[in-house]
N, C-alpha and C positions, 0 to 999 in steps of 0.2 A: 504494500500500500504506500503510494508516494503522495506526499502533500505539496511538494514543490518548493518548500522552504525549510532548510535545516534549522533546528532549534539551537541557538548559540548559548554557550555557558554564560553565567553571570559575568558582566563586565565586557563581553564581546560586543562590538558595534559594527554597523555597516551603513552604507548609503549616506543619508544626511544626518545621522545620529552623532552624538558626541564621541570622540575617541576616549579611550580609557588611559588617563595619565598614570605614571608610576606611583605617585603619591597624591591621590585625588583630594584628600582632606588635610589641610594644614594642621600642625600640632596644636592642641589646646593649651590654655594658659594655666589650668589647674585640674585637679582630679574630679572632673565633672562627668556625670552619667545622664543619659537620656533613655526613657522607656516609652515605647509605643505599644499600648495594650490593644492589639487587634482582635477581631472576632475569631480568627483562626490561629494566629501566632503572636507571641510577644517578641518585639524586636528591641534589642538593647544595644546602644552605642556607648562605649566607655573610653575614657582617657586612660592610657597606659602610664604608669608611674615613670617609665623610662622615656616617654614621649610617644606621640602618635595616637591613633585611634584603633580600638578593637570593636568588633561587632559580633552579635550572637542572636540567633533566632531559636525560640523554643515554642513548642506547642502550648497554646493558651491554658488548656485544662491542666496539663502537666506542671506548668509554672505555678498556677494557683494552688495546686495540691502539694507540690514538692518543695517550692522555694519561698512561699509566704508562710510566716510563722506569727503567732500571737504572743506578745510579751506584755503582761499587765494590761490586757485589754486593747493594746495597740497592734496594728498589723505592720510587720516589718519584713524585710527581705533577708533571707539567709545568704549573705554574700560569700561566706566561707564555703558553703555547698556549691556555689557557682564558681568558686576558685578565684574570687576577686576581692580586692581590698575594699572596705567601706568607702564610699565616695565622700568628697568634701561638699559636694552639692549634687542634688538629684532633682530632675523635673520630669513629669510624666504627662502623657496624653493618651487619647484613644478611646476604645470601646469601654463603656461604663465609667467614663471620666467622672461623672457626678458621684459615683461610689468611691472612686479613688481619692478625690480631693479631701476626704476626711482623714486620709492617711499620708498622702504625698503632695508636695507642691505640684500644681498642674497648670497647663496652658491649653488653649483651644487647639484642635487639630488644624484649623485654618492658620493660626500663627506658627505652629510647629512645622507644617509643610512649607509655608512661605519662607521661614528662616533657613530650612534645610536646602530648598531649591535655589534660593538666591545665593547662598554661601558656595554651593558647588558649581554654579554656572557663572556667577559674577555679573548677572544681567540685572538691569533696572526696569526693563520693559518686556513683559512676556505674559502669556497665558499659561497657567499651571493646571494641568489635568492630573488629578489623583484618583486612581481606581483601586480600591482595596477589596477586602473580602466581602463586604456587605453594603458599601455605598460608593458614590462617585461625587467628586467635588471639582468645580472649575473656579479658579481664582484669576482675576484680572489684575495684574501688577503693572503699575506705571509710576515712574519717578521713584522707584525703590519702595513703593508702598502698595498695600492691597486697596484698590479702589472699589472693588465689587466682587461678589462670589455667588455661586449657585451650588446647591447640594441636592442630590437625589438619594434619599435614604428610605423611601417608601416602597420601593420595588427592588427585588433581588436581581432582576434581569439586568445584564450589563455589568455585573460584579464578578469578582474572582470566584465566589462560591457558585455562581451560576455557571461559569465556565467549567469549574471542577465537576459539577453535577452533569453537565452535558457530555463531558469527556467520559465520565463513568458510565453514563447511559449508553454511549456508543462503544464502550469497552475499549477505549483507546488510552494509552499512557498520556498524561497531561503534556509531557514534552513533545510527543508526536502531534497531539491535537493543536498545540500552540504554534506549530509550523505549517498548518494547513491554510492555504490562501487561494490556490488555483481553482478556477471554474466554480465559484461558490453558488449554491442554490439560494433562492430567495426565502429568507426567514421573515415572515410577516407577523408572527405571533410575538407580542412584546411582553407576555406574562411568563415569568419563570416557572410557574406551576403548570400552566397548560401548554408550554412550549414543547414538551415532550411529545404531545399528540401530533404536532406538525412533523417532528423528526420521524415518528413511526410511519406517517404517511409516505415520506420519502423512501424509507427503507422498504416499504411494501411495493413501491414502484421500481425497486432495484437500483436506486441511486447509491453510488459508492459512499461509504462513510466519510472518506476524506473530503468529498464535496460538501457533505452536510456539515462537517466540522468547519470548513471554510465559510459556509453560510452563517454559522453561529458567530464566528469571529468577526465577520463583516457586519453583522447586526449590532454587535457590541461597539464597534467603531462608529457606526451610524448614530447610535444613541449619544456617544460622547461628542460627536460633531454637532449634533442638534443643540447640546448644552452650550458649546463654545461659540455658536453662531452669532450671538448678540455682541461679541467683542471683536474688535478689529486689531489684529496684531500679527506680524509676520513670523513669530516664533511661538511654538507650543512646547513647553517642557512637560514631559510625561513621567510621572512617578507612581509608586505603589506597586503591589504585586503583579497587577495585570500588565504593567510596563515591561515585564519579562516575556510577555506573549509576543513573539516576533511577527505573527500574522496580524494581530491588531495594530501593531506599529506600522506594518506595511500598508494596511488599509487606510490608516490615518494619513500617511504620506501620499498615497495615491489619490485620495478623495478631497484633500484639502489644499488650499493655495498658500501653504505656510511650511516652515521648516519644523520638523519634529526632532527634538533633542531629548535623549534618554540619559540622565546622569549615571555615573557609576553607582551601583548598589541601590537601585530605585526603591526597593522594598524597605530600606532603612532610612528613607528621607525624613519621616516624621520623628523617629528616634534621634536622628542627628540634629534636627531643629531643637528638640528638647535639651540635648547635651549642650548645644550652643547657648541656649537660654540659661542653663545652669552654670556654664563656665564663663558667661559674659565675654565671649569672643567678640572682638570689635566688629560691629555691623550697624548699619543705619537702622533706625527704629521702623518697625512694621506696624501691623494692625494692633 
């Protein structure tokens, strides 16, 4: 089964995307950590005592079960079990942030992703597309500030979880699914729950699963393009877990009249923004 586009390992780039520098993140000024509590995974970006940044991704449920401990009624992180020194400063964001703020300093996901994307790209004017496990955000950044944003958190279609479910339904490895872009079928159903019915219809017609996967990837790109249409800017910075889906990137590049830039480690963008906030790395003020 050929999808027409090889899935590239994290950090690999092609076409109009950003090249991967040897040291994409400058060294922090102090031992600052950033946590992004996603619906599927917890992303941690941490400053190493000897300099430079480290990053780690853990399953969300495993993190809550194995690395959060209660001490005198307070929720704390077992840094020793993670093999890390306790941070001098910590900022968190992400899924369930309202529950987290009782235990950790938090910032909004909008600010976290703005700080992370602006830091790694150095851009003052861009549209930021963040597609995670359960929602999609579009930020319009101008003059180094967030002027406006849109979020879609009411429907799972177009999110990482939707793509995972569709790949599982087609019994395709996610890496193979994420490389399918050639000759896509038309996916008209925009509901994550009923979308499987449309896929069944194509399978009954004898359509190759690779074409169906390509259609799903194309539909995700179309939903993102519809959200960013209200903003005019020649540069789209794409972050979040779905930014690792090379087919979605390909469709965005082909369907839009703008340059698509995928920073290194796009899934860690929010955690990086939190670490920057915690470490007070020099940057202009955002939202």
